[in-house]
C-alpha positions as CSV (number, residue, x, y, z in Angstrom):
1,M,58.4,-1.9,43.4
2,T,54.7,-1.3,43.4
3,R,51.9,-3.9,43.1
4,Y,51.1,-2.8,39.6
5,H,54.8,-3.1,38.6
6,E,55.0,-6.6,40.0
7,S,51.9,-7.8,38.2
8,Y,53.1,-6.3,34.9
9,H,56.5,-8.0,35.2
10,S,54.9,-11.4,36.1
11,E,52.7,-11.2,33.0
12,I,55.7,-10.4,30.8
13,D,57.7,-13.3,32.3
14,R,54.8,-15.7,31.7
15,C,54.4,-14.5,28.0
16,L,58.2,-14.9,27.5
17,G,58.0,-18.4,28.8
18,S,55.2,-19.3,26.3
19,G,57.0,-17.6,23.3
20,T,54.3,-14.9,22.9
21,L,54.7,-11.3,23.9
22,L,51.4,-9.6,24.6
23,L,51.5,-5.8,24.2
24,P,47.9,-4.6,24.0
25,P,45.8,-3.9,25.9
26,Y,48.5,-3.1,28.5
27,P,49.4,0.5,29.0
28,A,50.9,1.8,25.8
29,L,54.6,2.4,25.8
30,S,55.9,5.8,24.8
31,V,59.1,4.6,23.1
32,H,61.8,7.1,22.2
33,H,63.3,7.0,18.7
34,H,66.6,5.6,20.0
35,S,64.8,2.6,21.7
36,Q,63.2,1.2,18.5
37,S,66.1,-1.1,18.0
38,V,65.1,-3.0,21.1
39,L,61.6,-3.7,19.8
40,V,63.0,-4.7,16.4
41,S,65.3,-7.2,18.1
42,L,62.5,-8.6,20.2
43,G,60.6,-9.1,16.9
44,Y,63.2,-11.7,15.8
45,F,62.7,-13.8,18.9
46,F,59.1,-13.3,19.9
47,R,55.8,-13.4,18.0
48,V,53.8,-10.2,18.7
49,T,50.1,-10.8,18.8
50,R,47.0,-8.8,19.8
51,P,44.6,-10.8,22.1
52,N,40.9,-10.9,21.5
53,P,39.3,-8.3,23.8
54,V,36.1,-10.4,24.1
55,T,37.5,-13.9,24.8
56,S,40.8,-13.1,26.4
57,E,40.7,-13.1,30.2
58,I,44.1,-11.5,30.4
59,S,42.8,-8.5,28.4
60,S,39.9,-7.9,30.8
61,N,42.2,-8.1,33.9
62,S,44.7,-5.8,32.3
63,A,42.0,-3.3,31.4
64,D,41.0,-3.2,35.1
65,L,44.7,-2.6,36.0
66,A,45.0,0.2,33.5
67,K,42.2,2.1,35.2
68,H,44.4,2.4,38.4
69,A,47.7,2.6,36.5
70,K,50.4,5.1,37.5
71,P,53.5,6.1,35.5
72,V,56.1,3.4,36.0
73,E,59.7,3.6,34.8
74,M,61.3,0.4,33.5
75,T,64.3,-0.6,31.5
76,A,64.6,-2.6,28.3
77,G,66.7,-5.0,30.2
78,N,63.9,-5.8,32.6
79,A,61.7,-6.7,29.7
80,I,64.3,-9.3,28.5
81,D,66.4,-10.5,31.3
82,P,66.9,-8.7,34.6
83,D,70.2,-10.4,35.3
84,S,71.8,-9.7,31.9
85,S,74.3,-6.8,32.1
86,A,75.0,-6.9,28.4
87,S,71.5,-6.0,27.5
88,N,71.5,-2.9,29.6
89,Q,74.5,-1.3,28.0
90,G,73.8,1.8,26.0
91,L,70.0,1.6,26.4
92,A,68.0,4.4,27.7
93,P,65.1,3.6,30.1
94,L,61.6,3.1,28.6
95,T,58.7,4.9,30.2
96,A,55.4,3.1,30.5
97,T,52.4,5.5,30.7
98,P,48.7,4.7,31.0
99,V,46.5,4.8,28.0
100,P,45.0,8.2,27.6
101,D,41.3,8.9,28.0
102,P,39.4,7.9,24.7
103,A,37.4,11.1,24.9
104,V,40.6,13.2,24.4
105,A,42.9,10.6,22.7
106,P,43.6,11.2,19.0
107,A,41.7,9.0,16.6
108,V,43.4,5.8,15.7
109,D,42.6,3.8,12.6
110,T,41.6,0.5,14.0
111,N,40.8,-1.0,10.6
112,I,44.5,-1.8,10.2
113,L,44.7,-3.6,13.5
114,D,41.4,-5.5,13.0
115,A,42.0,-6.6,9.5
116,S,43.4,-10.1,9.0
117,P,44.1,-12.2,5.9
118,S,41.4,-14.7,6.9
119,Q,38.7,-12.0,7.2
120,P,38.4,-9.8,4.1
121,P,36.9,-6.3,4.5
122,S,33.1,-6.2,4.6
123,L,31.3,-4.9,1.5
124,A,28.0,-4.2,3.3
125,D,28.6,-0.4,3.1
126,D,29.3,-0.5,-0.6
127,P,26.3,0.7,-2.7
128,L,24.3,-1.9,-4.5
129,P,24.6,-1.9,-8.3
130,K,21.7,-0.2,-10.0
131,P,19.5,-2.4,-12.2
132,G,20.0,-2.1,-15.9
133,L,17.8,-0.2,-18.3
134,F,16.2,-3.3,-19.7
135,R,15.4,-4.7,-16.2
136,S,13.9,-1.3,-15.1
137,I,11.7,-1.2,-18.3
138,M,10.5,-4.7,-17.7
139,R,9.6,-3.9,-14.0
140,L,7.7,-0.9,-15.1
141,I,5.8,-2.9,-17.7
142,M,4.9,-5.6,-15.2
143,W,3.8,-3.0,-12.7
144,L,1.6,-1.3,-15.2
145,I,0.0,-4.6,-16.3
146,R,-0.5,-5.7,-12.7
147,G,-2.0,-2.3,-11.7
148,T,-4.3,-2.2,-14.7
149,F,-5.6,-5.7,-14.1
150,C,-6.3,-4.9,-10.4
151,L,-8.1,-1.7,-11.3
152,V,-10.2,-3.4,-14.0
153,S,-11.1,-6.2,-11.5
154,L,-12.1,-3.6,-8.9
155,I,-14.4,-1.8,-11.4
156,V,-16.0,-5.1,-12.5
157,I,-16.6,-6.1,-8.9
158,L,-18.3,-2.7,-8.1
159,A,-20.3,-3.0,-11.3
160,V,-21.6,-6.4,-10.3
161,L,-22.5,-5.2,-6.9
162,T,-24.2,-2.1,-8.3
163,A,-26.5,-4.3,-10.5
164,I,-27.7,-6.2,-7.4
165,P,-30.4,-4.6,-5.3
166,V,-29.4,-3.8,-1.6
167,L,-25.8,-4.7,-2.4
168,Q,-25.7,-1.5,-4.4
169,L,-25.1,0.3,-1.1
170,I,-21.7,-1.5,-0.8
171,S,-20.6,0.0,-4.1
172,F,-21.9,3.4,-3.2
173,G,-20.2,3.3,0.2
174,Y,-16.9,2.3,-1.5
175,L,-17.1,5.3,-3.8
176,L,-17.7,7.6,-0.8
177,S,-14.8,6.0,1.0
178,V,-12.4,6.8,-1.9
179,S,-13.2,10.5,-1.7
180,G,-13.0,10.4,2.1
181,R,-9.6,8.8,2.1
182,L,-8.3,11.6,-0.2
183,V,-9.7,14.3,2.0
184,N,-7.9,12.7,5.0
185,G,-4.6,13.0,3.2
186,S,-4.1,9.6,1.6
187,K,-2.0,9.5,-1.5
188,L,-3.5,8.8,-4.9
189,R,-2.1,5.3,-5.0
190,D,-3.6,4.5,-1.6
191,S,-7.0,6.0,-2.2
192,L,-8.4,2.8,-3.7
193,P,-8.6,0.3,-0.7
194,H,-8.5,-3.4,-1.3
195,L,-7.1,-3.0,-4.8
196,Q,-4.8,-6.0,-4.4
197,Q,-7.6,-8.2,-3.1
198,A,-9.7,-7.2,-6.1
199,G,-6.9,-8.3,-8.3
200,Q,-6.8,-11.7,-6.6
201,I,-10.6,-12.1,-7.0
202,G,-10.3,-11.1,-10.7
203,L,-7.5,-13.6,-11.2
204,A,-9.6,-16.3,-9.6
205,A,-12.6,-15.5,-11.8
206,V,-10.3,-15.7,-14.9
207,A,-8.9,-19.0,-13.7
208,I,-12.4,-20.4,-13.2
209,F,-13.5,-19.3,-16.7
210,L,-10.4,-20.9,-18.3
211,A,-10.7,-24.1,-16.3
212,A,-14.3,-24.5,-17.2
213,L,-13.6,-24.4,-21.0
214,P,-12.5,-28.0,-21.4
215,T,-15.5,-29.2,-19.4
216,R,-17.8,-27.1,-21.5
217,A,-16.3,-28.4,-24.7
218,L,-16.7,-32.0,-23.6
219,A,-20.2,-31.4,-22.5
220,H,-21.0,-29.9,-25.9
221,L,-19.5,-32.9,-27.7
222,E,-21.6,-35.2,-25.5
223,S,-24.8,-33.3,-26.5
224,V,-23.8,-33.5,-30.2
225,A,-23.2,-37.2,-29.9
226,N,-26.7,-37.7,-28.2
227,L,-28.3,-35.8,-31.0
228,I,-26.7,-37.9,-33.7
229,N,-27.0,-41.2,-31.9
230,P,-28.9,-41.1,-28.6
231,G,-27.4,-43.4,-25.9
232,S,-24.3,-44.1,-28.0
233,E,-21.0,-45.2,-26.5
234,Q,-19.4,-42.1,-27.7
235,A,-21.8,-39.9,-25.7
236,S,-21.2,-42.0,-22.5
237,Q,-17.4,-41.6,-23.0
238,M,-17.7,-37.9,-23.4
239,R,-19.9,-37.7,-20.3
240,I,-17.3,-39.6,-18.2
241,L,-14.5,-37.6,-19.6
242,A,-16.3,-34.3,-18.9
243,L,-16.9,-35.4,-15.2
244,A,-13.2,-36.4,-14.8
245,T,-12.0,-33.1,-16.4
246,S,-14.3,-31.2,-14.1
247,M,-13.0,-33.0,-11.0
248,L,-9.4,-32.5,-12.2
249,M,-9.9,-28.7,-12.8
250,T,-11.6,-28.3,-9.4
251,A,-8.7,-29.9,-7.6
252,Y,-6.3,-27.8,-9.7
253,L,-8.0,-24.6,-8.7
254,L,-8.3,-25.6,-5.0
255,W,-4.6,-26.4,-4.9
256,A,-3.7,-23.0,-6.4
257,W,-6.0,-21.1,-4.0
258,N,-4.6,-23.0,-1.0
259,R,-1.1,-21.9,-1.9
260,G,-2.1,-18.2,-2.1
261,G,-4.0,-17.7,-5.4
262,R,-1.2,-15.8,-7.1
263,L,-0.3,-16.0,-10.8
264,T,2.6,-18.3,-10.2
265,N,0.4,-20.7,-8.3
266,Y,-1.9,-21.0,-11.3
267,L,0.9,-21.4,-13.8
268,W,2.9,-24.0,-11.9
269,P,0.9,-26.4,-9.8
270,Q,3.9,-28.1,-8.1
271,P,2.8,-31.6,-8.8
272,I,5.4,-33.3,-6.7
273,R,4.4,-31.3,-3.7
274,F,0.8,-32.0,-4.4
275,L,1.4,-35.8,-4.4
276,K,3.3,-35.5,-1.1
277,Q,1.0,-33.1,0.7
278,G,-2.3,-32.8,-1.2
279,W,-3.9,-35.8,0.5
280,R,-3.0,-34.7,4.0
281,W,-5.5,-33.0,6.3
282,Q,-2.9,-30.6,7.7
283,T,-2.5,-29.1,4.2
284,W,-6.1,-28.0,4.1
285,R,-6.8,-27.4,7.8
286,T,-6.1,-23.7,7.8
287,T,-7.9,-23.0,4.4
288,P,-11.3,-22.1,5.9
289,D,-9.7,-19.7,8.4
290,R,-7.7,-18.0,5.7
291,L,-10.7,-17.7,3.5
292,W,-12.7,-16.1,6.3
293,D,-9.8,-13.7,7.0
294,F,-9.7,-12.7,3.4
295,T,-13.5,-12.1,3.3
296,H,-13.4,-10.2,6.5
297,S,-10.6,-7.9,5.2
298,L,-12.9,-6.7,2.4
299,Q,-14.9,-4.8,5.1
300,A,-18.2,-5.1,3.2
301,P,-20.4,-4.3,6.2
302,R,-18.5,-1.1,6.8
303,Y,-19.1,0.1,3.2
304,F,-22.7,-1.0,3.4
305,W,-23.3,1.1,6.5
306,L,-21.4,4.1,5.0
307,G,-23.4,3.8,1.8
308,L,-26.7,3.5,3.6
309,R,-26.2,6.7,5.7
310,G,-24.8,8.5,2.6
311,A,-27.8,7.6,0.5
312,L,-30.3,8.7,3.2
313,G,-28.6,12.0,3.7
314,T,-28.4,12.6,-0.1
315,L,-32.1,11.8,-0.4
316,I,-32.8,14.5,2.2
317,W,-31.0,17.0,0.0
318,L,-32.9,15.7,-3.0
319,S,-36.3,16.1,-1.3
320,P,-37.3,18.9,-3.7
321,S,-37.1,16.3,-6.5
322,F,-40.2,14.6,-5.1
323,I,-42.1,17.8,-5.2
324,I,-41.0,18.3,-8.8
325,I,-42.2,14.8,-9.7
326,A,-45.5,15.4,-8.1
327,A,-45.9,18.8,-9.9
328,F,-44.9,17.5,-13.4
329,R,-46.6,14.1,-13.2
330,N,-49.8,15.2,-15.0
331,G,-48.3,18.1,-16.9
332,E,-50.2,20.6,-14.8
333,T,-49.4,24.4,-15.0
334,G,-50.3,27.4,-12.9
335,L,-49.6,26.9,-9.2
336,A,-48.2,23.4,-9.7
337,G,-45.7,24.7,-12.2
338,L,-44.7,27.5,-9.9
339,V,-44.1,25.1,-7.1
340,G,-42.1,22.9,-9.4
341,F,-40.0,25.8,-10.5
342,G,-39.3,26.7,-6.9
343,S,-38.3,23.2,-6.1
344,L,-36.0,23.2,-9.1
345,L,-34.2,26.2,-7.6
346,L,-33.9,24.5,-4.3
347,L,-32.5,21.4,-5.9
348,G,-29.9,23.5,-7.8
349,L,-28.9,25.2,-4.5
350,G,-28.4,21.8,-3.0
351,L,-26.2,20.6,-5.9
352,L,-23.8,23.5,-5.3
353,Y,-22.7,21.8,-2.1
354,L,-23.8,18.2,-2.2
355,P,-20.8,16.6,-3.9
356,M,-18.4,18.2,-1.4
357,L,-20.6,17.5,1.5
358,Q,-20.5,13.8,0.6
359,A,-16.7,13.8,0.6
360,H,-16.7,15.7,3.9
361,F,-19.2,13.1,5.3
362,A,-17.0,10.2,4.2
363,A,-13.9,11.8,5.7
364,E,-15.6,12.5,9.1
365,N,-17.8,9.4,9.1
366,R,-20.6,11.3,10.8
367,F,-24.1,11.6,9.5
368,M,-24.5,15.3,10.5
369,A,-21.4,16.1,8.4
370,L,-23.7,15.9,5.4
371,F,-25.3,19.2,6.5
372,E,-22.3,21.2,7.6
373,V,-22.6,23.8,4.8
374,R,-20.6,26.4,6.7
375,T,-17.5,24.2,6.8
376,I,-17.7,23.5,3.1
377,R,-18.0,27.3,2.4
378,K,-14.8,27.9,4.3
379,D,-13.1,25.2,2.3
380,F,-14.3,26.9,-0.9
381,R,-12.6,30.2,0.1
382,R,-9.2,28.4,0.3
383,A,-9.3,26.7,-3.1
384,P,-12.0,28.0,-5.4
385,W,-10.4,26.8,-8.6
386,A,-9.9,23.3,-7.4
387,W,-13.5,23.4,-6.2
388,F,-14.6,24.5,-9.7
389,A,-12.7,21.8,-11.5
390,A,-14.1,19.1,-9.2
391,M,-17.7,20.3,-9.6
392,V,-17.3,20.4,-13.4
393,T,-16.0,16.9,-13.4
394,C,-18.6,15.6,-11.0
395,L,-21.7,17.3,-12.5
396,I,-20.9,17.7,-16.2
397,V,-18.0,15.8,-17.6
398,T,-18.6,12.3,-16.3
399,P,-22.4,12.1,-15.7
400,I,-23.8,13.8,-18.8
401,P,-22.6,11.1,-21.4
402,L,-24.2,8.4,-19.2
403,Y,-27.7,9.8,-19.9
404,L,-27.4,8.3,-23.4
405,L,-27.3,4.8,-21.8
406,K,-30.5,5.4,-19.9
407,I,-32.7,5.6,-23.0
408,A,-33.6,1.9,-23.1
409,A,-33.3,-0.8,-20.4
410,P,-31.3,-3.9,-21.4
411,P,-32.1,-7.4,-20.0
412,N,-31.3,-7.9,-16.4
413,E,-28.6,-10.5,-17.3
414,V,-26.4,-7.8,-18.9
415,M,-27.3,-5.0,-16.6
416,W,-23.8,-5.2,-15.0
417,A,-22.3,-4.3,-18.4
418,L,-24.0,-0.8,-18.2
419,C,-23.1,-0.5,-14.6
420,L,-19.5,-1.2,-15.6
421,V,-19.5,2.0,-17.7
422,F,-21.2,4.0,-14.9
423,V,-18.8,3.0,-12.2
424,A,-15.8,3.6,-14.5
425,L,-16.8,7.2,-15.1
426,I,-18.2,8.0,-11.6
427,L,-15.0,6.8,-9.8
428,P,-12.8,9.6,-11.2
429,A,-15.4,12.1,-10.2
430,R,-15.4,10.9,-6.6
431,M,-11.6,11.1,-6.6
432,A,-11.8,14.7,-8.0
433,T,-14.0,15.9,-5.2
434,G,-11.7,14.3,-2.6
435,L,-8.6,15.9,-4.1
436,A,-10.2,19.3,-4.3
437,L,-11.3,19.2,-0.6
438,R,-7.9,18.0,0.5
439,R,-6.2,20.8,-1.3
440,A,-8.6,23.3,0.3
441,R,-7.8,22.0,3.8
442,K,-4.1,22.1,3.3
443,K,-4.0,25.7,2.2
444,P,-4.1,28.7,4.6
445,D,-6.9,31.3,4.6
446,P,-6.4,33.4,1.4
447,T,-5.6,37.1,1.5
448,G,-5.2,39.7,-1.2
449,I,-7.2,41.0,-4.1
450,C,-6.4,38.1,-6.4
451,A,-8.0,35.6,-4.0
452,K,-11.1,37.7,-3.7
453,I,-11.4,38.0,-7.5
454,S,-11.0,34.3,-7.9
455,R,-13.8,33.5,-5.4
456,N,-16.2,36.0,-6.9
457,L,-15.5,34.7,-10.4
458,I,-16.2,31.1,-9.4
459,R,-19.4,32.2,-7.6
460,L,-20.6,33.7,-10.8
461,V,-19.8,30.6,-12.9
462,M,-21.0,27.9,-10.5
463,P,-24.7,28.5,-11.1
464,L,-24.1,28.0,-14.8
465,V,-22.5,24.6,-14.1
466,V,-25.5,23.5,-12.0
467,S,-27.9,24.8,-14.6
468,I,-26.3,22.7,-17.3
469,C,-26.6,19.6,-15.0
470,L,-30.3,20.3,-14.3
471,L,-31.0,20.9,-17.9
472,F,-29.9,17.4,-18.8
473,V,-31.8,16.0,-15.9
474,Y,-34.9,17.8,-17.1
475,V,-34.5,16.5,-20.7
476,S,-33.8,13.0,-19.4
477,Q,-37.3,12.7,-17.9
478,Y,-38.6,12.5,-21.5
479,T,-35.9,10.3,-22.8
480,S,-34.9,8.0,-19.9
481,W,-36.5,4.6,-19.3
482,D,-37.4,5.6,-15.8
483,G,-39.1,8.8,-16.8
484,L,-39.8,11.2,-13.9
485,L,-37.8,8.9,-11.5
486,T,-34.7,10.3,-13.1
487,W,-35.0,13.4,-10.8
488,V,-34.3,11.1,-7.9
489,Q,-32.0,8.6,-9.5
490,Q,-29.1,11.0,-10.3
491,H,-26.1,8.8,-10.8
492,A,-23.7,11.8,-10.4
493,I,-24.5,12.0,-6.6
494,L,-26.2,8.7,-5.9
495,I,-25.8,5.0,-6.7
496,P,-24.2,4.7,-10.2
497,V,-26.9,2.5,-11.6
498,P,-28.6,3.4,-14.9
499,F,-32.1,2.3,-14.0
500,L,-34.2,1.9,-10.9
501,S,-37.1,-0.1,-12.4
502,G,-34.9,-2.1,-14.6
503,V,-32.7,-3.7,-12.0
């Protein structure tokens, strides 16, 4: 008897002594059909189990033996009692063969072996139920409300920055960045950076406004009480109540901002948590760092630097406007008028490329990209119709109605309201130029007669578009509050502010 045979029989004898017959992971038995009665008989006396291949030491030892296994012939009587002669009568020998190679063995459904009553089948692979129609509609409505609020907050923030000198360059740099992102391949929903942060700032502004209403009302009642009866007890009570309300609202807002500044933080202040943690220093220790991280994430210096370089390059392209201002200042004719007319032609030639050059500059983030006309001309050849639609939007559709708001300058306190309209209309124009340039750079070089006809047709129409834009600029020097400065202050391609002298 071989060594493997002795080991196999010793293991069987040990299992018989304990009342458990271990079949796997020993070499599988190729049992003939007439030997099945032996296994059925064994099932009445022994409990057949399958050991755990991870925790069972016997399984690991048996697997090692199976690697060096050789075909061994054994009898059913050996499996029960070697000395019993009755058990060997009429039984054919059973042949034990090694387990075949898994690479060539037929597939076996192991789910039947692994399944047990205590462990039900896993439902991880089952598809999740789809949300109902009502829930989908509510999610869509909430998404639209949240997106609209964030967009309105962003426009208001840009309008406030536009109304403040020097900080106007941050707003201008942001508008350039929007077009640059689209040129570089960003999706439309990703083209507006810091949209969520703008929503948080807008929500904080609304919360401050609402929280200040009770204090303002109590302060008004105090002033009324002082007018009726100066120094009265009612006026003193209103003053104390106004101070207490102001302190309470301040603590309320600080607690909401410390927890994240989301809508749920404003609606539910978590009073029990506030009483437990609000007075602890560890609750407020990280607040300055988080506030600094939020402010730093807005990237205001980056937009300021981008807007400054973009404004300088744009003024270089608008240099003929200074000659026009000098020629038309005193209404002179003759040589001055001829020079002014030539400068007007140069200005129109620059406007043919300037909006697209600004988008190219924002995408490349290089100052000299503002003067790479050859690159822009190649882009025009690939998508002339997209170019035409973007130029019409940027030079006619969005800026021309804004000239009506430049007739008279409002007070400085409400200047941001006009800037709100300017930013809201110029932002889509910047997005249009970015989309047109992105489309041109994704398309291959055109070939064929149709592409040639399209390019030549757009070349004939584009001077008309620029002429309409310059006509409104020329008229606005007589109607605008800034007068001749409107030749330089062109909100379609520069800072979207209505007035230079009125800011």
